[in-house]
C-alpha positions in Angstrom: 77.1 80.4 34.2 76.0 82.5 31.3 72.9 84.6 31.5 70.9 82.2 29.4 71.5 79.4 31.9 70.3 81.7 34.7 67.1 82.4 32.7 66.6 78.7 32.1 67.0 78.0 35.8 64.4 80.6 36.7 62.0 79.2 34.0 62.6 75.7 35.3 61.8 76.8 38.9 58.7 78.4 37.6 57.4 75.2 36.1 58.5 73.3 39.2 56.5 75.7 41.3 53.4 75.3 39.2 53.7 71.5 39.3 54.3 71.4 43.1 51.5 73.9 43.7 49.1 71.8 41.7 50.1 68.7 43.7 49.7 70.5 47.0 46.4 71.9 45.9 44.9 68.8 44.3 46.5 65.9 46.3 46.4 67.6 49.7 45.7 64.5 51.8 48.4 62.4 50.2 51.0 65.1 50.6 49.9 65.7 54.2 50.4 62.0 55.0 53.7 61.8 53.2 55.1 64.9 55.0 53.7 64.3 58.5 51.3 67.3 58.2 48.0 65.5 58.8 45.4 68.0 60.1 47.0 70.9 58.2 45.4 70.3 54.8 44.0 73.8 54.5 47.4 75.2 55.1 48.8 72.9 52.4 46.2 74.2 49.9 47.3 77.8 50.7 50.9 76.8 50.2 49.9 75.2 46.9 48.2 78.4 45.7 51.4 80.3 46.7 53.5 78.0 44.7 51.3 78.4 41.6 51.4 82.2 41.9 55.2 82.1 42.2 55.5 79.8 39.2 53.2 82.0 37.0 55.1 85.1 38.2 58.5 83.5 37.2 57.2 82.5 33.8 55.4 85.8 33.0 57.7 88.4 34.5 60.7 90.0 32.7 62.2 90.9 36.2 62.3 87.5 37.9 64.2 88.4 41.1 61.1 89.4 43.1 59.5 86.0 42.2 62.7 84.1 43.0 62.9 85.7 46.4 59.2 85.0 46.9 60.1 81.3 46.4 62.9 81.6 49.0 60.4 83.1 51.5 57.9 80.4 50.7 60.6 77.8 51.3 61.3 79.3 54.8 57.6 79.1 55.6 57.5 75.4 54.4 60.6 74.6 56.5 59.0 76.3 59.6 55.8 74.3 59.1 57.6 71.0 58.7 59.8 71.7 61.7 56.8 72.4 63.9 55.4 68.9 63.0 58.4 67.1 64.5 57.8 63.7 62.8 60.2 61.5 60.9 58.3 62.0 57.7 58.5 65.8 58.2 62.3 65.5 58.8 62.7 63.7 55.4 60.5 66.4 53.7 62.7 69.1 55.3 65.7 67.6 53.6 64.0 67.8 50.2 62.8 71.3 50.8 66.3 72.3 52.0 67.7 71.1 48.7 65.2 73.1 46.7 65.8 76.1 49.0 69.5 76.0 48.2 68.7 76.1 44.5 66.2 78.9 45.0 68.7 81.0 47.0 71.4 80.4 44.3 69.0 81.5 41.5 67.7 84.6 43.5 71.3 85.6 44.4 72.5 85.3 40.8 69.5 87.3 39.5 70.0 90.0 42.2 73.8 90.2 42.2 74.9 89.3 38.7 78.6 88.4 38.3 80.7 91.1 36.8 82.4 90.2 33.5 86.1 89.6 34.0 88.4 91.0 31.3 89.9 88.5 29.0 93.6 88.6 29.1 95.6 87.7 26.0 98.9 85.9 26.7 99.4 84.7 23.2 102.4 87.0 22.6 104.2 86.0 25.7 106.8 83.2 25.7 107.8 83.0 29.3 111.5 83.9 28.5 113.2 87.0 29.7 114.5 87.7 26.2 113.1 87.0 22.8 112.8 83.3 21.9 115.4 83.5 19.1 117.9 84.9 21.4 117.2 82.2 24.1 117.6 79.2 21.7 120.7 77.2 22.5 121.7 79.4 25.5 122.1 76.3 27.8 124.5 74.6 25.4 126.5 77.8 25.0 126.8 78.6 28.7 129.6 76.0 29.3 128.9 75.8 33.0 127.8 72.5 34.6 126.5 72.2 38.1 126.7 69.1 40.2 123.5 67.0 40.5 124.2 66.7 44.2 123.5 70.5 44.6 119.8 69.8 43.9 119.6 71.4 40.4 119.4 69.7 37.1 122.5 69.3 35.0 122.3 69.8 31.2 124.7 67.6 29.3 124.9 68.0 25.5 126.3 64.5 25.1 
């Protein structure tokens, strides 16, 4: 992936964080019911504020790695909270958070440990022959030796 794509991923995660944070902050009861976290609405609001802060940080910062790793840490907290609930709804929510966590870890890793540029090798002057192409032309016809097909090698026949 080019650097522009990594930047676009970080910006997309920033907007995602803001949207998720607003949902957690404004629709707390609905999200608590959907995720099996009834009774933990105050914690969901705190998590919403954290998401909004991470999203703003990703969008405003020129060095995004700290904010990407903050998202990964937040995902770990979300997963721990959902795991402590132990309901079927929280298990489904854990799958969704796990998918987002994988994307967050990928983005944070790429930002922290960028891939080194590989040298571009130019093979355009190579023909694959041991001698120049002009010297190799017609060499099979001139060789005069034929091998039997039963020996497992192909036989060239000029006829």
